[in-house]
N, C-alpha and C positions, 0 to 999 in steps of 0.2 A: 212419275219419275222422281226419284230421290235427288235431293240437292247435295252439293258437295259441302261437308261439314267444315272444311277449311275456309270457306267463304263466309261463315257465320260470324256474328258479333262476338260470341264467347271466345272463339279462336283468335280473332283479331285483337281482343283485349289481352289475351295471354301473350301473344307475340309482342305487343306494345309494352307490357309489364316486364318481360324478360329483356327486351331491348333497352328499356330505361335503366336497368341495373348497370349497364355498361361493363359487364363481365367480359374477360378475354375469351378467346376461342377455347373450347373445352378439349380440343384435340391437339392443336399446335401451341397454344399458350400465348399467341400474339394478340395485340389489341385489334378490335374491329372498328373500322371507321363507319359511323352511322350515316355519314353524308354520301356514301357511295351509291351508285345506281344499283338497283336490285339484281340486275343481270351480271354485275361485275363479280369475278371469281372470289374476291376478298370481301364481299358484302356480307351483311348479317343474314343468317337463316336460323330458324328455330330447329334444334335437333331434339329427338326423343331418345332418352337413355335406353328404354326398352322400345325397339322399333314397333311401329304400328302393325307391321306385317307379322310380328311375333306376339301380338296381344297387348301391346302398350296402349295406354290411355291417351287419347288425343288432347284432352283438356286438363290433365292432371299437372299442376305446377311442379310437383316433385319429379315428373318425368320429362321436364323441359329444360333445355340449356342452350346457350348461344354457341354458334359455330360459324366459321366462314363457309360460304357456299361451296368452295372447292374441297374443304375438309369434310363437309357433310356428304358430298357426293362420293368422295373416296372411301368414306366409312361404310356406305351402303346400309344394309340391314344387319350387319354383324354386331354382336354383343361382346362385352368384356373389354379388358384392356388391349390396346393395339400398339405395337411398337411404332415409333415415329420413323419415317423414312430418312435415311442418312446416305451420304455419298462417301466414296472412298477418299475424297479430298478433305474431309473435315479434320 
């Protein structure tokens, strides 16, 4: 049985390195609080520029960026620029 590569040391090292940069969310541009619980919608997650389902490399630092959990889930496996959601009240 093959193990999950996201549980390995190289992947955890990449996540820690990207999180240590303290970069804002790549989708919404707001800061990410590193102290939040991992299940919180505004917590840090590692996003892949080229989604893994479309051939992106799991461990390539050039393919990794920081995102909020909510923003990463909303992005899904789409590629390219995406317009930010706005309301009519803005």
